[in-house]
N, C-alpha and C positions, 0 to 999 in steps of 0.2 A: 197753382204751382208758384213756388217761391224761388227767388234766387238762390242757387246753391244745391237745390233739391237734385239727389241723384235717384234714377229709377233704371230698371231693366226692361228691355223689350226683346222679342224674338222676330227677327227678320230673315226669312229664308231658312228657318231653323238654326239661326245663329244667334245666340244671346249677346246683346248690345248694352252697354253702361251708356246711359245719357245723363248730361248735367244742364240744369237751367242756368243760363248765363244772365238773362235778363229779359225784359219785356218792354214793348213801348205800343203807342197807339199810332197806327198808320195815318199819316196827315190827311190824304185825301179821302180815303174810304171810312175812317174812323174804326177800323178792324183793330182788334187787339192782337199783336204779334209776340211771339216768343221766341227767344233766341237760343238755340241748343248746342251742346257740343257733344261730339262722340268721345267717349273717354276709353282708353285702352288700360284696363285694370292692372295690367303688368307695370304701367308707369304711375300709378296712384301712390301718392306719399302720405303716410299718416304720421303726422308729428305733434307734439305739444305745442300749442298756440304760444307758449312764452318762447319757443324756439324760432319763431317767425322773423325776430329782429335778425338772425343769421342771414335770411334771404332778402330782407328789405331793411337795411340798417338807416337810421334817421341821420339826417345830416345835422352836423352841429353848427350853430350859427356864433360867430365870434364878434 
């Protein structure tokens, strides 16, 4: 699994969309841990990458 991967799972007969947010190695056990987010498909936006500046404008240094 890579960061940003989306996949669907069925839990109790309900389809859920999951996104991989990141991963890390647990300090004490050494176990690989994956951080997941449950995504509501109705809230997903599909926009061109070039339009991302609208959401995250860069600061102008003077």
